[in-house]
KEVEX-211329 format. One record per residue: y, x, z of N, C-alpha, C, O in turn. Coordinates in Angstrom, 2 decimals. Layout:
     n_yy     n_xx     n_zz    ca_yy    ca_xx    ca_zz     c_yy     c_xx     c_zz     o_yy     o_xx     o_zz
        Y        X        Z        Y        X        Z        Y        X        Z        Y        X        Z
...
//
This chain:
     n_yy     n_xx     n_zz    ca_yy    ca_xx    ca_zz     c_yy     c_xx     c_zz     o_yy     o_xx     o_zz
     9.04   -30.66    10.75    10.05   -31.71    10.73    11.22   -31.25     9.89    11.74   -30.16    10.09
    11.64   -32.07     8.96    12.75   -31.72     8.09    14.06   -31.91     8.82    14.27   -32.91     9.49
    14.95   -30.94     8.68    16.26   -31.06     9.32    17.02   -32.20     8.68    16.96   -32.39     7.47
    17.72   -32.98     9.49    18.44   -34.12     8.98    19.94   -33.90     9.11    20.36   -33.02     9.85
    20.77   -34.69     8.39    22.22   -34.50     8.45    22.75   -34.69     9.85    22.11   -35.34    10.69
    23.90   -34.12    10.12    24.51   -34.22    11.43    24.82   -35.65    11.82    25.12   -36.48    10.96
    24.74   -35.93    13.11    25.02   -37.26    13.61    26.48   -37.36    14.01    27.00   -36.42    14.61
    27.17   -38.46    13.71    28.59   -38.60    14.02    28.84   -38.44    15.52    28.11   -38.98    16.35
    29.88   -37.68    15.85    30.29   -37.56    17.23    29.45   -36.64    18.08    29.73   -36.48    19.27
    28.42   -36.03    17.53    27.59   -35.15    18.35    28.28   -33.81    18.54    28.74   -33.18    17.59
    28.34   -33.38    19.80    28.99   -32.10    20.09    28.23   -30.97    19.42    27.01   -30.88    19.49
    28.99   -30.11    18.77    28.36   -29.01    18.05    28.26   -27.81    18.98    29.09   -26.90    18.93
    27.25   -27.81    19.83    27.11   -26.74    20.81    25.82   -25.96    20.66    25.78   -24.77    20.98
    24.78   -26.59    20.18    23.49   -25.90    20.10    23.51   -24.77    19.06    22.83   -23.76    19.24
    24.27   -24.92    18.00    24.37   -23.84    17.02    25.04   -22.62    17.63    24.64   -21.48    17.37
    26.06   -22.86    18.46    26.76   -21.75    19.10    25.84   -21.03    20.09    25.84   -19.80    20.16
    25.07   -21.80    20.85    24.14   -21.19    21.80    23.10   -20.35    21.07    22.78   -19.23    21.47
    22.58   -20.90    19.98    21.58   -20.18    19.20    22.17   -18.89    18.63    21.56   -17.83    18.69
    23.38   -19.01    18.07    24.03   -17.84    17.49    24.30   -16.77    18.56    24.08   -15.58    18.33
    24.77   -17.21    19.72    25.04   -16.26    20.80    23.75   -15.55    21.23    23.75   -14.34    21.48
    22.66   -16.30    21.31    21.39   -15.71    21.72    20.93   -14.68    20.70    20.46   -13.60    21.06
    21.06   -15.02    19.41    20.62   -14.09    18.38    21.47   -12.82    18.37    20.96   -11.73    18.12
    22.76   -12.97    18.64    23.63   -11.79    18.66    23.21   -10.81    19.76    23.34    -9.60    19.59
    22.71   -11.34    20.87    22.30   -10.46    21.96    21.04    -9.67    21.62    20.77    -8.63    22.23
    20.27   -10.16    20.64    19.05    -9.42    20.27    19.19    -8.76    18.90    18.22    -8.27    18.34
    20.43    -8.75    18.36    20.69    -8.01    17.13    20.39    -8.75    15.85    20.30    -8.11    14.80
    20.25   -10.06    15.89    20.04   -10.84    14.66    21.23   -11.77    14.50    21.22   -12.89    15.02
    22.25   -11.31    13.79    23.50   -12.04    13.71    23.42   -13.23    12.76    22.87   -13.13    11.66
    23.96   -14.35    13.20    24.09   -15.51    12.33    25.45   -15.45    11.66    26.46   -15.44    12.36
    25.51   -15.41    10.34    26.81   -15.34     9.68    27.65   -16.57     9.97    27.12   -17.69     9.95
    28.95   -16.39    10.24    29.81   -17.54    10.53    30.12   -18.32     9.26    29.83   -17.88     8.15
    30.73   -19.49     9.45    31.17   -20.27     8.31    30.32   -21.48     8.05    29.48   -21.83     8.88
    30.53   -22.13     6.91    29.79   -23.35     6.56    28.33   -23.06     6.28    27.94   -21.89     6.16
    27.51   -24.10     6.17    26.09   -23.90     5.86    25.90   -23.01     4.63    26.61   -23.14     3.63
    24.93   -22.13     4.73    24.70   -21.18     3.65    24.25   -21.89     2.38    23.39   -22.77     2.42
    24.84   -21.50     1.26    24.45   -22.07    -0.02    23.12   -21.48    -0.46    22.80   -20.34    -0.13
    22.36   -22.25    -1.19    21.11   -21.74    -1.75    19.90   -21.95    -0.89    18.78   -21.68    -1.34
    20.06   -22.44     0.35    18.92   -22.68     1.22    18.41   -24.10     0.99    19.16   -25.07     1.11
    17.14   -24.22     0.66    16.55   -25.54     0.41    15.24   -25.67     1.18    14.61   -24.67     1.55
    14.85   -26.91     1.40    13.54   -27.17     2.00    13.36   -26.62     3.39    12.26   -26.18     3.74
    14.43   -26.63     4.20    14.30   -26.11     5.57    13.37   -27.01     6.37    13.61   -28.21     6.48
    12.32   -26.43     6.93    11.35   -27.18     7.73    11.17   -26.49     9.07    10.96   -25.28     9.14
    11.26   -27.28    10.14    11.03   -26.75    11.49     9.73   -27.34    12.00     9.61   -28.56    12.15
     8.77   -26.48    12.28     7.48   -26.92    12.78     7.13   -26.08    14.01     7.83   -25.13    14.34
     6.05   -26.45    14.68     5.62   -25.71    15.86     5.33   -24.26    15.49     4.40   -23.98    14.74
     6.13   -23.35    16.02     5.88   -21.93    15.83     6.50   -21.31    14.60     6.45   -20.09    14.46
     7.08   -22.10    13.70     7.60   -21.49    12.47     8.66   -22.36    11.80     8.56   -23.58    11.75
     9.67   -21.67    11.28    10.68   -22.30    10.42    10.48   -21.72     9.03    10.36   -20.51     8.87
    10.43   -22.57     8.02    10.25   -22.12     6.65    11.36   -22.70     5.78    11.90   -23.77     6.06
    11.70   -21.97     4.72    12.72   -22.43     3.79    12.61   -21.60     2.52    11.90   -20.60     2.47
    13.33   -22.03     1.50    13.42   -21.27     0.26    14.89   -20.99    -0.01    15.74   -21.86     0.18
    15.19   -19.77    -0.46    16.56   -19.37    -0.73    16.71   -19.00    -2.20    15.96   -18.18    -2.74
    17.70   -19.63    -2.83    17.97   -19.35    -4.25    19.07   -18.29    -4.34    20.10   -18.41    -3.69
    18.83   -17.28    -5.15    19.83   -16.24    -5.43    19.82   -15.96    -6.92    18.94   -15.27    -7.43
    20.79   -16.52    -7.63    20.78   -16.43    -9.09    19.58   -17.17    -9.64    19.39   -18.36    -9.37
    18.77   -16.47   -10.41    17.56   -17.08   -10.97    16.34   -16.87   -10.07    15.27   -17.42   -10.32
    16.52   -16.07    -9.03    15.39   -15.76    -8.15    15.26   -16.79    -7.03    16.24   -17.41    -6.62
    14.04   -16.96    -6.57    13.75   -17.83    -5.43    12.92   -17.03    -4.42    11.93   -16.40    -4.78
    13.34   -17.05    -3.17    12.64   -16.28    -2.15    12.18   -17.21    -1.02    12.90   -18.10    -0.59
    10.97   -16.97    -0.57    10.39   -17.76     0.52    10.65   -17.04     1.84    10.43   -15.83     1.97
    11.12   -17.81     2.82    11.48   -17.26     4.13    10.68   -17.96     5.21    10.47   -19.17     5.16
    10.23   -17.18     6.18     9.53   -17.73     7.34    10.05   -17.02     8.58    10.14   -15.80     8.62
    10.39   -17.82     9.61    10.85   -17.26    10.88     9.96   -17.83    11.98    10.05   -19.01    12.31
     9.11   -16.98    12.53     8.15   -17.43    13.53     8.67   -17.23    14.94     9.40   -16.28    15.23
     8.29   -18.14    15.83     8.60   -18.05    17.25     7.42   -18.63    18.01     6.95   -19.73    17.69
     6.93   -17.91    19.00     5.72   -18.33    19.70     5.88   -19.72    20.33     6.91   -20.01    20.94
     4.87   -20.54    20.19     4.86   -21.85    20.85     4.62   -21.65    22.35     3.98   -20.69    22.76
     5.14   -22.56    23.14     4.78   -22.58    24.54     3.33   -23.00    24.66     2.84   -23.81    23.87
     2.64   -22.46    25.65     1.25   -22.85    25.90     1.22   -24.25    26.53     2.24   -24.72    27.03
     0.06   -24.92    26.50    -0.03   -26.23    27.18     0.41   -26.17    28.63     1.07   -27.09    29.12
     0.05   -25.09    29.34     0.45   -24.96    30.74     1.97   -24.85    30.86     2.56   -25.41    31.78
     2.59   -24.13    29.95     4.05   -23.99    29.97     4.73   -25.33    29.67     5.75   -25.66    30.27
     4.16   -26.09    28.75     4.73   -27.40    28.45     4.56   -28.36    29.63     5.40   -29.23    29.85
     3.48   -28.20    30.37     3.31   -29.01    31.57     4.42   -28.71    32.56     4.98   -29.62    33.17
     4.73   -27.42    32.73     5.84   -27.03    33.60     7.16   -27.61    33.10     7.96   -28.12    33.88
     7.36   -27.53    31.79     8.59   -28.06    31.20     8.71   -29.56    31.43     9.78   -30.06    31.78
     7.61   -30.28    31.23     7.62   -31.73    31.41     7.94   -32.09    32.86     8.66   -33.05    33.12
     7.40   -31.32    33.79     7.68   -31.59    35.21     9.16   -31.34    35.51     9.78   -32.10    36.25
     9.71   -30.26    34.93    11.11   -29.94    35.17    12.02   -31.02    34.60    12.98   -31.44    35.25
    11.71   -31.47    33.39    12.51   -32.53    32.76    12.36   -33.83    33.55    13.34   -34.53    33.79
    11.13   -34.14    33.94    10.88   -35.38    34.66    11.55   -35.42    36.02    11.89   -36.50    36.51
    11.76   -34.25    36.63    12.37   -34.20    37.95    13.89   -34.22    37.90    14.54   -34.36    38.93
    14.45   -34.07    36.71    15.91   -34.07    36.56    16.34   -35.43    36.02    16.10   -35.73    34.85
    16.99   -36.26    36.84    17.32   -37.62    36.42    18.16   -37.68    35.15    17.91   -38.52    34.29
    19.14   -36.78    35.03    20.02   -36.82    33.85    19.26   -36.43    32.59    19.37   -37.10    31.56
    18.49   -35.33    32.68    17.75   -34.87    31.51    16.71   -35.91    31.09    16.51   -36.15    29.90
    16.05   -36.51    32.07    15.05   -37.53    31.77    15.69   -38.75    31.10    15.17   -39.27    30.11
    16.83   -39.19    31.64    17.51   -40.36    31.08    17.98   -40.09    29.66    17.86   -40.95    28.79
    18.50   -38.90    29.42    18.96   -38.56    28.07    17.80   -38.47    27.10    17.92   -38.87    25.94
    16.67   -37.95    27.57    15.48   -37.87    26.72    15.06   -39.27    26.29    14.73   -39.49    25.12
    15.06   -40.21    27.22    14.69   -41.59    26.90    15.71   -42.22    25.95    15.38   -43.13    25.19
    16.96   -41.73    26.02    18.02   -42.27    25.18    18.20   -41.46    23.89    19.22   -41.56    23.21
    17.18   -40.65    23.58    17.18   -39.84    22.35    18.31   -38.81    22.32    18.86   -38.52    21.26
    18.65   -38.26    23.48    19.61   -37.18    23.56    18.96   -36.01    24.29    18.05   -36.18    25.11
    19.44   -34.81    23.98    18.98   -33.63    24.70    20.12   -33.17    25.60    21.21   -32.85    25.12
    19.88   -33.15    26.90    20.93   -32.82    27.86    21.53   -31.45    27.55    20.80   -30.52    27.20
    22.86   -31.32    27.66    23.51   -30.04    27.37    22.97   -28.89    28.21    22.97   -27.74    27.77
    22.50   -29.20    29.44    21.99   -28.13    30.31    20.48   -27.98    30.22    19.86   -27.38    31.10
    19.87   -28.52    29.16    18.41   -28.43    29.02    17.94   -26.97    28.96    16.87   -26.65    29.47
    18.74   -26.11    28.34    18.35   -24.70    28.25    18.25   -24.10    29.65    17.31   -23.35    29.94
    19.21   -24.41    30.52    19.18   -23.91    31.89    18.01   -24.52    32.66    17.38   -23.84    33.48
    17.72   -25.79    32.40    16.62   -26.46    33.08    15.30   -25.78    32.73    14.47   -25.54    33.61
    15.09   -25.47    31.46    13.87   -24.76    31.05    13.84   -23.37    31.66    12.78   -22.89    32.06
    14.99   -22.71    31.73    15.05   -21.36    32.29    14.62   -21.37    33.76    13.94   -20.46    34.22
    15.04   -22.41    34.50    14.64   -22.51    35.91    13.14   -22.72    36.06    12.56   -22.42    37.10
    12.51   -23.23    34.99    11.06   -23.39    35.00    10.37   -22.14    34.45     9.15   -22.13    34.25
    11.16   -21.08    34.22    10.59   -19.82    33.73    10.35   -19.80    32.24     9.53   -19.02    31.76
    11.05   -20.66    31.49    10.83   -20.77    30.04    12.15   -20.58    29.30    13.20   -21.03    29.75
    12.08   -19.92    28.17    13.27   -19.71    27.35    13.12   -20.50    26.05    12.16   -20.31    25.31
    14.07   -21.37    25.78    14.01   -22.14    24.54    14.27   -21.25    23.33    13.61   -21.39    22.30
    15.22   -20.34    23.46    15.58   -19.46    22.36    14.94   -18.08    22.56    14.59   -17.72    23.68
    14.78   -17.32    21.48    14.18   -15.99    21.62    14.99   -15.10    22.54    16.22   -15.12    22.52
    14.29   -14.33    23.36    14.95   -13.45    24.33    14.98   -12.00    23.88    15.81   -11.23    24.35
    14.09   -11.63    22.97    14.01   -10.25    22.48    13.79   -10.27    20.97    13.30   -11.26    20.42
    14.16    -9.18    20.31    13.98    -9.10    18.86    12.53    -9.34    18.45    12.29   -10.06    17.48
    11.53    -8.75    19.16    10.13    -8.98    18.75     9.69   -10.45    18.88     8.65   -10.82    18.34
    10.47   -11.28    19.59    10.09   -12.68    19.71    10.13   -13.40    18.37     9.43   -14.39    18.17
    10.97   -12.90    17.46    11.10   -13.52    16.14    10.28   -12.74    15.11    10.46   -11.53    14.95
     9.39   -13.43    14.42     8.64   -12.81    13.32     9.30   -13.25    12.03     9.06   -14.35    11.54
    10.14   -12.37    11.46    10.94   -12.73    10.28    10.32   -12.16     9.01    10.04   -10.96     8.92
    10.11   -13.01     8.03     9.48   -12.61     6.77    10.27   -13.19     5.61    10.71   -14.34     5.65
    10.45   -12.39     4.57    11.10   -12.85     3.34    10.38   -12.21     2.16     9.98   -11.05     2.21
    10.24   -12.97     1.10     9.52   -12.45    -0.08    10.37   -11.57    -0.97     9.90   -11.10    -2.00
    11.63   -11.33    -0.58    12.49   -10.47    -1.39    12.11    -9.00    -1.18    11.38    -8.68    -0.24
    12.59    -8.10    -2.05    12.23    -6.68    -1.92    13.05    -5.91    -0.89    12.80    -4.73    -0.65
    14.03    -6.56    -0.27    14.90    -5.88     0.69    14.13    -5.61     1.97    13.45    -6.49     2.50
    14.22    -4.37     2.48    13.50    -4.01     3.70    14.30    -4.35     4.96    13.75    -4.30     6.06
    15.57    -4.70     4.82    16.39    -4.97     5.99    15.91    -6.23     6.71    15.50    -7.20     6.07
    15.98    -6.20     8.03    15.64    -7.37     8.85    16.76    -7.62     9.86    16.99    -6.78    10.73
    17.45    -8.73     9.75    17.23    -9.75     8.73    17.94    -9.41     7.42    19.04    -8.84     7.43
    17.32    -9.75     6.31    17.97    -9.58     5.02    18.97   -10.72     4.82    19.09   -11.59     5.69
    19.67   -10.73     3.71    20.68   -11.76     3.45    20.04   -13.15     3.41    20.68   -14.13     3.80
    18.80   -13.24     2.94    18.14   -14.55     2.82    17.71   -15.08     4.20    17.84   -16.26     4.48
    17.20   -14.17     5.04    16.87   -14.57     6.40    18.12   -15.00     7.17    18.09   -15.97     7.92
    19.21   -14.26     6.98    20.46   -14.61     7.65    20.95   -15.98     7.20    21.45   -16.76     8.01
    20.79   -16.28     5.91    21.21   -17.59     5.39    20.38   -18.70     6.03    20.91   -19.76     6.36
    19.09   -18.47     6.20    18.23   -19.49     6.82    18.57   -19.63     8.30    18.56   -20.75     8.82
    18.87   -18.54     8.98    19.29   -18.62    10.38    20.56   -19.45    10.52    20.70   -20.22    11.47
    21.49   -19.30     9.57    22.72   -20.09     9.58    22.40   -21.57     9.42    22.93   -22.42    10.14
    21.53   -21.88     8.47    21.14   -23.26     8.23    20.37   -23.83     9.42    20.52   -25.01     9.75
    19.56   -23.00    10.06    18.80   -23.45    11.22    19.75   -23.77    12.37    19.56   -24.77    13.07
    20.77   -22.94    12.58    21.75   -23.22    13.63    22.42   -24.56    13.40    22.59   -25.34    14.34
    22.79   -24.85    12.16    23.41   -26.14    11.84    22.43   -27.28    12.06    22.82   -28.37    12.48
    21.17   -27.04    11.77    20.16   -28.08    11.97    20.01   -28.41    13.45    19.76   -29.57    13.80
    20.17   -27.43    14.33    20.10   -27.68    15.77    21.24   -28.59    16.23    21.06   -29.39    17.15
    22.40   -28.47    15.60    23.50   -29.37    15.93    23.18   -30.79    15.48    23.49   -31.76    16.18
    22.57   -30.91    14.30    22.24   -32.23    13.78    21.14   -32.89    14.59    21.17   -34.11    14.80
    20.17   -32.11    15.05    19.04   -32.66    15.81    18.57   -31.62    16.81    17.70   -30.81    16.49
    19.14   -31.62    18.04    18.78   -30.60    19.03    17.29   -30.57    19.36    16.79   -29.55    19.84
    16.58   -31.67    19.13    15.15   -31.68    19.46    14.34   -30.75    18.56    13.17   -30.48    18.84
    14.96   -30.27    17.50    14.28   -29.27    16.67    14.06   -27.98    17.47    13.14   -27.21    17.18
    14.91   -27.75    18.47    14.72   -26.58    19.35    13.37   -26.68    20.04    12.63   -25.70    20.14
    13.04   -27.88    20.54    11.76   -28.10    21.19    10.61   -28.08    20.19     9.53   -27.55    20.47
    10.86   -28.67    19.01     9.82   -28.69    17.98     9.38   -27.28    17.63     8.19   -27.01    17.47
    10.34   -26.37    17.51    10.03   -24.98    17.18     9.14   -24.36    18.24     8.31   -23.49    17.94
     9.30   -24.80    19.49     8.49   -24.27    20.59     7.18   -25.04    20.77     6.36   -24.68    21.62
     6.98   -26.09    19.97     5.65   -26.71    19.98     5.55   -28.15    20.38     4.44   -28.69    20.41
     6.67   -28.84    20.70     6.60   -30.24    21.08     7.74   -31.03    20.45     8.89   -30.59    20.47
     7.42   -32.17    19.88     8.47   -33.07    19.43     8.97   -33.87    20.64     8.38   -33.81    21.72
    10.05   -34.59    20.45    10.56   -35.43    21.54     9.50   -36.42    21.98     9.29   -36.62    23.17
     8.84   -37.06    21.01     7.84   -38.07    21.33     6.67   -37.47    22.12     6.15   -38.10    23.04
     6.27   -36.26    21.75     5.16   -35.61    22.46     5.57   -35.24    23.88     4.77   -35.36    24.82
     6.82   -34.79    24.05     7.28   -34.45    25.39     7.37   -35.71    26.26     7.04   -35.67    27.44
     7.81   -36.81    25.67     7.89   -38.06    26.42     6.53   -38.45    26.99     6.43   -38.91    28.13
     5.49   -38.26    26.19     4.14   -38.62    26.64     3.67   -37.75    27.80     2.81   -38.17    28.58
     4.23   -36.54    27.92     3.79   -35.62    28.97     4.61   -35.74    30.26     4.28   -35.12    31.27
     5.69   -36.53    30.23     6.51   -36.66    31.43     5.70   -37.30    32.55     4.97   -38.26    32.32
     5.82   -36.78    33.76     5.16   -37.44    34.91     5.83   -38.78    35.17     6.98   -38.97    34.79
     5.13   -39.71    35.82     5.73   -41.01    36.13     7.00   -40.84    36.95     7.09   -39.97    37.82
     7.96   -41.67    36.65     9.22   -41.62    37.40     8.96   -42.06    38.84     8.22   -43.01    39.09
     9.57   -41.35    39.77     9.44   -41.71    41.19    10.41   -42.84    41.48    11.62   -42.67    41.30
     9.91   -44.01    41.92    10.82   -45.12    42.21    11.82   -44.74    43.29    11.48   -44.12    44.30
    13.04   -45.13    43.05    14.08   -44.83    44.03    14.01   -45.83    45.18    14.09   -47.04    44.96
    13.87   -45.32    46.39    13.81   -46.19    47.57    15.21   -46.57    48.01    16.07   -45.72    48.22
    15.40   -47.84    48.15    16.68   -48.31    48.67    16.68   -48.16    50.19    15.61   -48.13    50.79
    17.83   -48.07    50.81    17.88   -48.05    52.27    17.19   -49.27    52.83    17.24   -50.35    52.24
    16.55   -49.10    53.98    15.75   -50.18    54.55    16.55   -51.43    54.82    16.02   -52.54    54.78
    17.85   -51.26    55.10    18.63   -52.44    55.46    19.38   -53.05    54.29    20.17   -53.97    54.48
    19.13   -52.53    53.02    19.91   -53.01    51.89    19.72   -54.49    51.64    20.69   -55.20    51.37
    18.46   -54.97    51.73    18.22   -56.39    51.51    18.79   -57.22    52.65    19.28   -58.33    52.43
    18.73   -56.68    53.87    19.26   -57.42    55.00    20.76   -57.60    54.92    21.32   -58.57    55.42
    21.42   -56.62    54.26    22.86   -56.74    54.13    23.27   -57.96    53.32    24.37   -58.49    53.46
    22.33   -58.41    52.45    22.62   -59.59    51.65    22.78   -60.83    52.53    23.39   -61.81    52.12
    22.21   -60.77    53.73    22.32   -61.91    54.63    23.73   -62.05    55.21    24.11   -63.10    55.74
    24.49   -60.96    55.08    25.82   -61.00    55.68    25.70   -61.00    57.19    24.92   -60.24    57.76
    26.47   -61.82    57.82    26.44   -61.93    59.28    26.06   -63.36    59.66    26.92   -64.18    59.95
    24.72   -63.65    59.65    24.31   -65.01    59.99    24.64   -65.33    61.44    24.70   -64.46    62.31
    24.85   -66.61    61.67    25.23   -67.05    63.02    24.04   -67.06    63.97    24.23   -67.18    65.18
    22.81   -66.93    63.43    21.62   -67.01    64.28    21.51   -65.75    65.14    21.71   -64.64    64.65
    21.20   -65.94    66.38    20.98   -64.81    67.28    19.65   -65.01    68.00    19.19   -66.13    68.18
    19.05   -63.90    68.40    17.80   -63.94    69.14    18.02   -63.15    70.43    18.18   -61.93    70.41
    18.03   -63.88    71.55    18.26   -63.25    72.85    19.53   -62.40    72.83    19.58   -61.30    73.39
    20.55   -62.94    72.18    21.84   -62.28    72.18    22.01   -61.23    71.10    23.09   -60.64    71.00
    20.98   -60.98    70.29    21.06   -59.97    69.22    21.12   -60.68    67.87    20.47   -61.70    67.67
    21.90   -60.12    66.95    22.02   -60.71    65.62    20.70   -60.66    64.87    19.87   -59.77    65.09
    20.52   -61.64    63.98    19.27   -61.73    63.22    19.02   -60.46    62.40    17.88   -59.99    62.33
    20.08   -59.91    61.80    19.90   -58.68    60.99    19.40   -57.53    61.83    18.55   -56.76    61.39
    19.93   -57.41    63.03    19.52   -56.33    63.92    18.06   -56.49    64.34    17.33   -55.51    64.45
    17.65   -57.72    64.58    16.28   -57.98    65.02    15.29   -57.69    63.89    14.23   -57.10    64.13
    15.63   -58.12    62.68    14.69   -57.96    61.56    14.67   -56.55    60.98    13.73   -56.20    60.27
    15.68   -55.74    61.27    15.78   -54.41    60.68    14.55   -53.55    60.83    14.04   -53.06    59.82
    14.02   -53.33    62.05    12.83   -52.46    62.21    11.62   -52.99    61.45    10.87   -52.21    60.87
    11.43   -54.31    61.46    10.28   -54.88    60.75    10.40   -54.67    59.25     9.42   -54.35    58.59
    11.60   -54.85    58.72    11.81   -54.68    57.28    11.62   -53.23    56.86    11.05   -52.93    55.81
    12.10   -52.32    57.72    11.94   -50.89    57.41    10.48   -50.50    57.38    10.06   -49.73    56.52
     9.70   -51.02    58.33     8.26   -50.72    58.36     7.58   -51.31    57.13     6.69   -50.68    56.56
     8.00   -52.49    56.71     7.38   -53.14    55.55     7.65   -52.35    54.27     6.75   -52.17    53.46
     8.90   -51.88    54.08     9.25   -51.15    52.86     8.63   -49.76    52.84     8.58   -49.12    51.79
     8.16   -49.29    53.99     7.54   -47.96    54.02     6.07   -47.97    53.72     5.44   -46.91    53.68
     5.48   -49.16    53.49     4.05   -49.21    53.17     3.79   -48.57    51.82     2.64   -48.52    51.38
//
């Protein structure tokens, strides 16, 4: 999936989270504006690819991250489906700010947790990891996450549309048994001295529990 321009009004938080995570594993994202010279940034399941221009040279960069297994995505879908806010935001084409914590509670990490989690490759002759070109792509990738947070999921193996298809059916919210009876207000009808609402309450509750 090609990274798209930033959306107006979207909080720029996912780039900071990504940068903080990389700093903890020793892969620093350079601060500042998007890195110059990075073109063709593509985020796909398990790999980010891009090309970096440096003078007359062009270098190919690849940053790999293991996809979640089908079983792990099933766990993720259940966790998202069970969280009303995250589910609602997903349907509204937003990624909940606490989605990272939600995945963590399901035993899954959206971002790399250790240096070996990232397979970083660059066609330049520099042996450093990350080299300047990899760092530039990491900077551009962080900005891409702000523009489209669902790229975080894409990198792990599922697009938003694919995750939507895996969500379990929403559990209908049960209203209190007497909610419909309250619409009757206080009718003047009584049965053996008891109000109509009081008499019908047990029957209505049994009916809604079928």
